[in-house]
PASEBA-1860 file (N, C-alpha, C; in nm, 3 decimals):
! residues 220
1> AFALAATT> 0.979/-12.948/-6.050/1.070/-12.861/-5.987/1.155/-12.817/-6.068 ~ 1.198/-12.693/-6.034/1.286/-12.616/-6.127/1.422/-12.658/-6.096 ~ 1.511/-12.705/-6.189/1.652/-12.748/-6.148/1.743/-12.649/-6.227 ~ 1.830/-12.595/-6.148/1.927/-12.509/-6.222/2.027/-12.572/-6.301 ~ 2.095/-12.509/-6.378/2.204/-12.596/-6.444/2.329/-12.612/-6.367 ~ 2.395/-12.713/-6.380/2.506/-12.747/-6.306/2.651/-12.692/-6.359 ~ 2.648/-12.654/-6.489/2.757/-12.602/-6.540/2.789/-12.467/-6.552 ~ 2.887/-12.414/-6.608/2.903/-12.259/-6.600/2.816/-12.172/-6.688
9> AVPWAVAQ> 2.716/-12.246/-6.762/2.625/-12.172/-6.837/2.498/-12.254/-6.848 ~ 2.379/-12.194/-6.863/2.256/-12.283/-6.888/2.282/-12.337/-7.032 ~ 2.189/-12.450/-7.041/2.221/-12.536/-7.152/2.124/-12.471/-7.272 ~ 2.044/-12.370/-7.268/1.968/-12.299/-7.373/2.007/-12.146/-7.348 ~ 2.015/-12.097/-7.457/2.039/-11.951/-7.474/1.946/-11.871/-7.433 ~ 1.956/-11.774/-7.356/1.861/-11.674/-7.294/1.860/-11.556/-7.413 ~ 1.762/-11.556/-7.499/1.775/-11.452/-7.596/1.762/-11.306/-7.564 ~ 1.693/-11.289/-7.466/1.641/-11.147/-7.422/1.666/-11.145/-7.268
17> APARAAVC> 1.736/-11.017/-7.254/1.767/-10.994/-7.082/1.631/-10.975/-7.032 ~ 1.623/-11.031/-6.891/1.495/-10.999/-6.815/1.493/-10.850/-6.775 ~ 1.366/-10.794/-6.770/1.357/-10.657/-6.745/1.444/-10.607/-6.618 ~ 1.445/-10.695/-6.511/1.523/-10.674/-6.404/1.680/-10.652/-6.422 ~ 1.725/-10.709/-6.530/1.864/-10.705/-6.542/1.918/-10.562/-6.594 ~ 1.819/-10.482/-6.623/1.866/-10.366/-6.669/1.929/-10.284/-6.542 ~ 1.862/-10.308/-6.444/1.911/-10.226/-6.322/2.070/-10.274/-6.281 ~ 2.103/-10.399/-6.315/2.233/-10.469/-6.281/2.338/-10.406/-6.362
25> VACHGEGG> 2.311/-10.348/-6.473/2.412/-10.301/-6.553/2.504/-10.199/-6.508 ~ 2.448/-10.098/-6.415/2.520/-9.982/-6.368/2.634/-10.036/-6.292 ~ 2.615/-10.158/-6.210/2.736/-10.190/-6.141/2.814/-10.305/-6.185 ~ 2.733/-10.392/-6.260/2.803/-10.518/-6.301/2.819/-10.511/-6.457 ~ 2.803/-10.408/-6.526/2.840/-10.410/-6.679/2.732/-10.476/-6.776 ~ 2.747/-10.412/-6.895/2.665/-10.490/-7.003/2.683/-10.645/-7.001 ~ 2.589/-10.724/-6.998/2.598/-10.860/-6.984/2.669/-10.920/-6.880 ~ 2.671/-10.841/-6.765/2.746/-10.900/-6.649/2.883/-10.906/-6.658
33> NSIITTNP> 2.957/-10.810/-6.759/3.089/-10.789/-6.771/3.127/-10.674/-6.693 ~ 3.149/-10.675/-6.558/3.178/-10.546/-6.484/3.308/-10.490/-6.524 ~ 3.311/-10.365/-6.527/3.438/-10.297/-6.538/3.485/-10.243/-6.428 ~ 3.406/-10.235/-6.310/3.447/-10.175/-6.182/3.513/-10.299/-6.101 ~ 3.635/-10.295/-6.084/3.709/-10.416/-6.019/3.664/-10.461/-5.893 ~ 3.584/-10.389/-5.812/3.525/-10.430/-5.688/3.391/-10.487/-5.705 ~ 3.339/-10.494/-5.817/3.218/-10.560/-5.834/3.244/-10.677/-5.920 ~ 3.174/-10.788/-5.893/3.207/-10.913/-5.950/3.153/-10.928/-6.107
41> ILAGQTAR> 3.236/-11.000/-6.183/3.177/-11.033/-6.319/3.072/-11.147/-6.311 ~ 2.960/-11.123/-6.361/2.859/-11.225/-6.349/2.852/-11.308/-6.481 ~ 2.901/-11.242/-6.586/2.891/-11.327/-6.701/2.960/-11.464/-6.695 ~ 2.889/-11.592/-6.733/2.956/-11.720/-6.732/2.963/-11.769/-6.599 ~ 2.910/-11.709/-6.509/2.895/-11.766/-6.378/2.794/-11.890/-6.378 ~ 2.830/-11.964/-6.267/2.726/-12.087/-6.275/2.593/-12.038/-6.218 ~ 2.475/-12.061/-6.290/2.333/-12.025/-6.271/2.302/-12.064/-6.124 ~ 2.351/-12.175/-6.071/2.310/-12.204/-5.940/2.373/-12.138/-5.827
49> YLYLQLRD> 2.489/-12.099/-5.860/2.570/-12.012/-5.759/2.492/-11.862/-5.760 ~ 2.473/-11.823/-5.877/2.415/-11.702/-5.885/2.291/-11.688/-5.816 ~ 2.198/-11.788/-5.835/2.085/-11.787/-5.783/2.082/-11.788/-5.633 ~ 2.171/-11.887/-5.580/2.177/-11.896/-5.432/2.232/-11.753/-5.362 ~ 2.320/-11.691/-5.421/2.373/-11.561/-5.398/2.250/-11.456/-5.383 ~ 2.177/-11.454/-5.482/2.080/-11.363/-5.479/1.975/-11.400/-5.360 ~ 1.960/-11.525/-5.340/1.876/-11.567/-5.227/1.948/-11.534/-5.081 ~ 2.070/-11.556/-5.087/2.134/-11.511/-4.963/2.132/-11.364/-4.928
57> FQEGRRSD> 2.138/-11.278/-5.023/2.125/-11.150/-5.012/1.990/-11.101/-4.963 ~ 1.875/-11.168/-5.039/1.756/-11.143/-5.007/1.705/-11.182/-4.866 ~ 1.784/-11.290/-4.807/1.728/-11.359/-4.674/1.828/-11.323/-4.567 ~ 1.931/-11.235/-4.595/2.022/-11.200/-4.490/2.130/-11.283/-4.451 ~ 2.152/-11.397/-4.530/2.279/-11.461/-4.510/2.388/-11.400/-4.558 ~ 2.382/-11.313/-4.649/2.501/-11.235/-4.722/2.439/-11.080/-4.716 ~ 2.526/-10.987/-4.691/2.472/-10.844/-4.673/2.567/-10.739/-4.745 ~ 2.491/-10.664/-4.825/2.575/-10.568/-4.916/2.478/-10.451/-4.910
65> PQMSPMVA> 2.519/-10.326/-4.892/2.438/-10.214/-4.891/2.369/-10.180/-5.015 ~ 2.431/-10.224/-5.130/2.371/-10.199/-5.265/2.284/-10.313/-5.301 ~ 2.335/-10.436/-5.278/2.277/-10.577/-5.343/2.147/-10.608/-5.241 ~ 2.150/-10.607/-5.103/2.051/-10.629/-5.038/1.906/-10.585/-5.051 ~ 1.912/-10.429/-5.072/1.776/-10.375/-5.119/1.736/-10.389/-5.253 ~ 1.829/-10.425/-5.348/1.787/-10.460/-5.484/1.713/-10.588/-5.494 ~ 1.744/-10.678/-5.438/1.674/-10.797/-5.436/1.570/-10.825/-5.339 ~ 1.543/-10.735/-5.252/1.440/-10.754/-5.149/1.299/-10.781/-5.191
73> GLSRDELR> 1.264/-10.722/-5.309/1.109/-10.760/-5.339/1.109/-10.845/-5.458 ~ 1.212/-10.917/-5.500/1.199/-11.004/-5.609/1.149/-11.143/-5.577 ~ 1.073/-11.209/-5.682/1.015/-11.342/-5.657/1.126/-11.437/-5.677 ~ 1.103/-11.560/-5.638/1.208/-11.687/-5.691/1.238/-11.694/-5.831 ~ 1.105/-11.678/-5.910/1.110/-11.677/-6.039/1.205/-11.571/-6.100 ~ 1.189/-11.451/-6.055/1.259/-11.347/-6.096/1.423/-11.350/-6.063 ~ 1.439/-11.435/-5.950/1.592/-11.453/-5.924/1.659/-11.550/-6.012 ~ 1.566/-11.653/-6.048/1.609/-11.758/-6.137/1.634/-11.709/-6.281
81> ELADYFAA> 1.546/-11.612/-6.312/1.570/-11.556/-6.451/1.674/-11.478/-6.467 ~ 1.717/-11.404/-6.377/1.860/-11.328/-6.365/1.960/-11.408/-6.346 ~ 1.969/-11.528/-6.265/2.074/-11.619/-6.281/2.089/-11.682/-6.413 ~ 2.004/-11.729/-6.457/2.002/-11.790/-6.594/2.065/-11.705/-6.692 ~ 2.010/-11.574/-6.702/2.059/-11.473/-6.784/2.198/-11.457/-6.796 ~ 2.240/-11.440/-6.664/2.385/-11.393/-6.656/2.471/-11.515/-6.680 ~ 2.430/-11.628/-6.637/2.520/-11.754/-6.655/2.539/-11.794/-6.810 ~ 2.436/-11.743/-6.891/2.440/-11.761/-7.036/2.516/-11.652/-7.116
89> QKPKPQTF> 2.562/-11.553/-7.037/2.640/-11.456/-7.113/2.777/-11.500/-7.132 ~ 2.857/-11.442/-7.216/2.998/-11.484/-7.235/3.096/-11.379/-7.169 ~ 3.185/-11.421/-7.072/3.266/-11.343/-7.008/3.367/-11.299/-7.110 ~ 3.403/-11.156/-7.078/3.522/-11.104/-7.183/3.654/-11.136/-7.125 ~ 3.750/-11.122/-7.215/3.888/-11.168/-7.149/3.928/-11.057/-7.055 ~ 4.008/-11.099/-6.949/4.049/-11.006/-6.858/4.175/-10.932/-6.918 ~ 4.216/-10.819/-6.869/4.311/-10.730/-6.900/4.420/-10.751/-6.784 ~ 4.385/-10.801/-6.677/4.480/-10.815/-6.573/4.612/-10.871/-6.607
97> KADPAKAR> 4.720/-10.840/-6.580/4.838/-10.901/-6.597/4.910/-10.949/-6.471 ~ 4.913/-11.080/-6.463/4.977/-11.141/-6.341/5.102/-11.146/-6.344 ~ 5.191/-11.117/-6.227/5.324/-11.141/-6.216/5.350/-11.293/-6.214 ~ 5.435/-11.337/-6.308/5.440/-11.495/-6.331/5.492/-11.554/-6.202 ~ 5.566/-11.483/-6.123/5.638/-11.531/-6.001/5.540/-11.546/-5.900 ~ 5.436/-11.452/-5.890/5.317/-11.466/-5.812/5.236/-11.569/-5.843 ~ 5.194/-11.573/-5.969/5.117/-11.682/-6.013/5.163/-11.810/-5.985 ~ 5.305/-11.852/-5.993/5.351/-11.971/-5.951/5.336/-12.010/-5.818
105> LGKAKADE> 5.369/-11.887/-5.706/5.333/-11.913/-5.571/5.178/-11.944/-5.564 ~ 5.094/-11.872/-5.629/4.951/-11.902/-5.619/4.930/-12.038/-5.665 ~ 4.981/-12.093/-5.766/4.942/-12.239/-5.809/4.997/-12.338/-5.676 ~ 5.111/-12.316/-5.635/5.144/-12.389/-5.509/5.062/-12.375/-5.399 ~ 5.012/-12.270/-5.378/4.914/-12.242/-5.256/4.780/-12.296/-5.288 ~ 4.736/-12.305/-5.420/4.610/-12.359/-5.455/4.619/-12.525/-5.442 ~ 4.724/-12.559/-5.483/4.747/-12.717/-5.474/4.754/-12.750/-5.310 ~ 4.811/-12.676/-5.227/4.815/-12.701/-5.091/4.685/-12.691/-5.033
113> TLCTMCHL> 4.605/-12.613/-5.055/4.484/-12.616/-4.991/4.365/-12.644/-5.074 ~ 4.392/-12.719/-5.183/4.313/-12.800/-5.273/4.183/-12.720/-5.325 ~ 4.229/-12.598/-5.364/4.123/-12.512/-5.426/4.039/-12.577/-5.538 ~ 4.096/-12.660/-5.611/4.043/-12.729/-5.731/3.955/-12.834/-5.686 ~ 3.949/-12.869/-5.574/3.866/-12.979/-5.517/3.716/-12.937/-5.529 ~ 3.703/-12.813/-5.509/3.574/-12.759/-5.520/3.549/-12.665/-5.644 ~ 3.650/-12.580/-5.674/3.629/-12.494/-5.795/3.678/-12.556/-5.922 ~ 3.731/-12.676/-5.925/3.762/-12.763/-6.034/3.868/-12.704/-6.110
121> GGFKGQNE> 3.940/-12.793/-6.183/4.047/-12.743/-6.269/4.021/-12.614/-6.358 ~ 4.107/-12.517/-6.362/4.071/-12.399/-6.436/4.007/-12.300/-6.362 ~ 3.950/-12.333/-6.239/3.884/-12.252/-6.149/3.740/-12.222/-6.217 ~ 3.704/-12.323/-6.296/3.570/-12.289/-6.372/3.443/-12.291/-6.292 ~ 3.444/-12.348/-6.169/3.341/-12.353/-6.084/3.245/-12.472/-6.125 ~ 3.137/-12.508/-6.037/3.050/-12.601/-6.061/2.924/-12.596/-5.958 ~ 2.811/-12.603/-6.000/2.690/-12.591/-5.917/2.706/-12.467/-5.818 ~ 2.688/-12.478/-5.700/2.691/-12.373/-5.600/2.829/-12.312/-5.589
129> IPRVAGQH> 2.924/-12.360/-5.639/3.063/-12.333/-5.626/3.100/-12.218/-5.713 ~ 3.152/-12.110/-5.707/3.158/-12.001/-5.806/3.280/-12.034/-5.918 ~ 3.271/-11.984/-6.030/3.362/-11.965/-6.117/3.458/-11.845/-6.072 ~ 3.584/-11.882/-6.046/3.675/-11.761/-6.018/3.774/-11.713/-6.117 ~ 3.793/-11.820/-6.225/3.871/-11.789/-6.322/3.830/-11.654/-6.410 ~ 3.917/-11.547/-6.420/3.888/-11.446/-6.498/3.817/-11.340/-6.399 ~ 3.803/-11.364/-6.276/3.712/-11.267/-6.197/3.821/-11.168/-6.172 ~ 3.771/-11.053/-6.120/3.860/-10.921/-6.089/3.940/-10.969/-5.968
137> YEYIVKQL> 4.074/-10.932/-5.979/4.164/-10.948/-5.876/4.119/-10.876/-5.747 ~ 4.080/-10.763/-5.750/4.047/-10.681/-5.639/3.929/-10.746/-5.570 ~ 3.826/-10.811/-5.649/3.710/-10.863/-5.591/3.734/-11.001/-5.527 ~ 3.828/-11.069/-5.581/3.874/-11.192/-5.521/3.947/-11.160/-5.383 ~ 4.027/-11.067/-5.370/4.111/-11.041/-5.269/4.017/-11.011/-5.149 ~ 3.918/-10.908/-5.176/3.817/-10.872/-5.085/3.729/-10.977/-5.030 ~ 3.684/-11.074/-5.112/3.600/-11.183/-5.059/3.689/-11.266/-4.989 ~ 3.809/-11.297/-5.013/3.881/-11.396/-4.928/3.918/-11.326/-4.783
145> KDFKARRR> 3.926/-11.189/-4.787/3.953/-11.117/-4.661/3.823/-11.104/-4.593 ~ 3.702/-11.100/-4.663/3.571/-11.101/-4.602/3.552/-11.217/-4.514 ~ 3.579/-11.331/-4.587/3.565/-11.473/-4.526/3.665/-11.486/-4.404 ~ 3.767/-11.425/-4.420/3.865/-11.433/-4.285/3.799/-11.356/-4.171 ~ 3.768/-11.244/-4.212/3.720/-11.165/-4.117/3.572/-11.184/-4.063 ~ 3.501/-11.287/-4.134/3.377/-11.322/-4.112/3.258/-11.220/-4.135 ~ 3.316/-11.114/-4.232/3.219/-11.044/-4.269/3.133/-11.091/-4.375 ~ 3.166/-11.211/-4.437/3.084/-11.282/-4.521/3.096/-11.443/-4.479
153> TNDAGNMT> 2.979/-11.479/-4.441/2.971/-11.632/-4.375/2.861/-11.715/-4.442 ~ 2.820/-11.687/-4.572/2.727/-11.780/-4.626/2.798/-11.887/-4.692 ~ 2.908/-11.958/-4.630/2.977/-12.055/-4.702/2.965/-12.190/-4.627 ~ 2.892/-12.196/-4.532/2.889/-12.317/-4.442/3.036/-12.357/-4.384 ~ 3.113/-12.265/-4.350/3.236/-12.295/-4.311/3.343/-12.315/-4.395 ~ 3.310/-12.350/-4.528/3.428/-12.395/-4.611/3.538/-12.305/-4.640 ~ 3.503/-12.172/-4.649/3.586/-12.049/-4.680/3.635/-11.982/-4.566 ~ 3.545/-11.959/-4.464/3.557/-11.884/-4.345/3.672/-11.941/-4.270
161> TLPARRGD> 3.702/-12.080/-4.274/3.804/-12.143/-4.197/3.933/-12.134/-4.266 ~ 3.929/-12.131/-4.393/4.060/-12.128/-4.481/4.153/-12.011/-4.463 ~ 4.088/-11.889/-4.476/4.201/-11.772/-4.468/4.228/-11.768/-4.311 ~ 4.140/-11.776/-4.216/4.157/-11.775/-4.078/4.279/-11.870/-4.037 ~ 4.307/-11.983/-4.109/4.410/-12.071/-4.078/4.535/-12.024/-4.121 ~ 4.517/-11.964/-4.253/4.654/-11.933/-4.337/4.693/-11.788/-4.333 ~ 4.613/-11.693/-4.270/4.660/-11.551/-4.246/4.637/-11.483/-4.366 ~ 4.670/-11.354/-4.377/4.658/-11.269/-4.503/4.792/-11.208/-4.527
169> GPGSPATS> 4.905/-11.267/-4.503/5.034/-11.217/-4.530/5.066/-11.241/-4.682 ~ 5.194/-11.243/-4.709/5.244/-11.253/-4.857/5.219/-11.397/-4.911 ~ 5.218/-11.498/-4.816/5.187/-11.627/-4.863/5.049/-11.686/-4.833 ~ 4.950/-11.606/-4.803/4.824/-11.635/-4.770/4.744/-11.656/-4.898 ~ 4.609/-11.728/-4.899/4.548/-11.749/-5.006/4.491/-11.614/-5.072 ~ 4.475/-11.515/-4.989/4.420/-11.391/-5.036/4.514/-11.323/-5.126 ~ 4.650/-11.335/-5.092/4.747/-11.264/-5.175/4.807/-11.344/-5.279 ~ 4.820/-11.451/-5.257/4.891/-11.556/-5.356/4.812/-11.618/-5.459
177> TAPLMTSN> 4.686/-11.663/-5.436/4.607/-11.727/-5.519/4.536/-11.630/-5.612 ~ 4.504/-11.507/-5.577/4.429/-11.425/-5.648/4.471/-11.390/-5.776 ~ 4.591/-11.359/-5.798/4.679/-11.344/-5.921/4.641/-11.472/-6.013 ~ 4.662/-11.575/-5.962/4.640/-11.691/-6.050/4.513/-11.715/-6.095 ~ 4.405/-11.671/-6.018/4.272/-11.693/-6.050/4.232/-11.598/-6.156 ~ 4.256/-11.454/-6.127/4.221/-11.360/-6.212/4.272/-11.390/-6.349 ~ 4.399/-11.401/-6.356/4.466/-11.423/-6.496/4.437/-11.565/-6.565 ~ 4.378/-11.645/-6.487/4.359/-11.799/-6.513/4.487/-11.853/-6.574
185> MWQRPSPA> 4.602/-11.831/-6.523/4.718/-11.887/-6.558/4.729/-12.010/-6.480 ~ 4.636/-12.102/-6.496/4.634/-12.229/-6.431/4.692/-12.335/-6.491 ~ 4.770/-12.434/-6.424/4.832/-12.534/-6.485/4.772/-12.658/-6.417 ~ 4.814/-12.782/-6.477/4.774/-12.901/-6.411/4.798/-12.918/-6.238 ~ 4.715/-12.961/-6.180/4.739/-12.947/-6.034/4.807/-13.072/-5.993 ~ 4.854/-13.084/-5.886/4.924/-13.197/-5.827/4.851/-13.335/-5.834 ~ 4.913/-13.464/-5.830/4.831/-13.561/-5.824/4.730/-13.580/-5.714 ~ 4.808/-13.527/-5.602/4.705/-13.541/-5.465/4.560/-13.430/-5.491
193> ARSAAKSF> 4.600/-13.341/-5.548/4.505/-13.241/-5.579/4.396/-13.298/-5.680 ~ 4.432/-13.353/-5.777/4.360/-13.427/-5.881/4.269/-13.539/-5.808 ~ 4.333/-13.617/-5.751/4.263/-13.732/-5.673/4.156/-13.682/-5.592 ~ 4.177/-13.572/-5.523/4.076/-13.518/-5.411/3.970/-13.462/-5.498 ~ 3.997/-13.386/-5.604/3.892/-13.339/-5.707/3.821/-13.437/-5.763 ~ 3.867/-13.547/-5.814/3.793/-13.663/-5.868/3.677/-13.692/-5.769 ~ 3.731/-13.734/-5.642/3.647/-13.795/-5.525/3.532/-13.687/-5.512 ~ 3.559/-13.565/-5.508/3.451/-13.464/-5.467/3.369/-13.460/-5.603
201> QRSMTNLS> 3.404/-13.468/-5.715/3.328/-13.455/-5.831/3.229/-13.576/-5.838 ~ 3.276/-13.700/-5.798/3.190/-13.818/-5.800/3.063/-13.801/-5.697 ~ 3.090/-13.713/-5.584/2.998/-13.714/-5.495/2.900/-13.587/-5.542 ~ 2.909/-13.538/-5.645/2.853/-13.420/-5.695/2.780/-13.440/-5.826 ~ 2.776/-13.569/-5.875/2.720/-13.615/-5.991/2.564/-13.572/-6.009 ~ 2.504/-13.569/-5.918/2.344/-13.551/-5.948/2.312/-13.430/-5.847 ~ 2.403/-13.340/-5.828/2.359/-13.219/-5.760/2.284/-13.132/-5.839 ~ 2.309/-13.130/-5.976/2.225/-13.028/-6.047/2.058/-13.045/-6.038
209> QATSCSTC> 2.016/-13.174/-5.998/1.880/-13.187/-5.989/1.826/-13.186/-5.827 ~ 1.924/-13.140/-5.753/1.887/-13.141/-5.604/1.797/-13.018/-5.578 ~ 1.718/-13.035/-5.462/1.615/-12.931/-5.433/1.681/-12.837/-5.312 ~ 1.807/-12.881/-5.259/1.856/-12.822/-5.148/2.009/-12.805/-5.185 ~ 2.084/-12.709/-5.122/2.225/-12.688/-5.147/2.299/-12.788/-5.054 ~ 2.394/-12.854/-5.133/2.475/-12.935/-5.043/2.585/-12.894/-4.969 ~ 2.590/-12.762/-4.991/2.690/-12.695/-4.890/2.644/-12.671/-4.779 ~ 2.514/-12.593/-4.776/2.457/-12.554/-4.641/2.330/-12.617/-4.613
217> GRSV> 2.254/-12.679/-4.700/2.122/-12.732/-4.679/2.013/-12.663/-4.700 ~ 2.040/-12.541/-4.739/1.905/-12.438/-4.752/1.845/-12.486/-4.902 ~ 1.714/-12.467/-4.886/1.632/-12.511/-5.007/1.648/-12.415/-5.125 ~ 1.645/-12.467/-5.245/1.656/-12.384/-5.357/1.533/-12.385/-5.447
END
């Protein structure tokens, strides 16, 4: 069985881009470093997350007028090749400058909502949980708002319930945590957050060799 890497990059270097990756450059940039702030940066993302998102676009669990038709005819192996390639690329430093005051509010909100329990310290991501550190601010805000409005629901309820409970005003996750994640101005989380994260990590120890997603149960 093919096991996707559990870390933010595959353990071996992908020397050459898959042929299909050439099409991705127009929206996601060279090597997955998007310069269009509404399109996600793919470089350095976890391979497992990328693969599952491609699968979700292909099978209708996630919908986008550009992405859905792009992956419609791809095989499982082609999806894995794309995921592995972009996971192995190095993300470029972000030029976004966060307001320090807003970043502090974001840290407090991230601690309150235990963001690092799933996304880990530094928001580096793991397994099917995405890396959000260094991601475009506009993209993060849009995804959080899409989860709230249930325009995006391929999260098994983990994210769709959070924005709904917290709203989208000045103190909401969408507006307060996005500057923190984008600039990666992360600091050590609270003891409660660290304890919850460690407990979660222990339960995820063998996830990289699983054949199904622990979040929603779909086969990989």
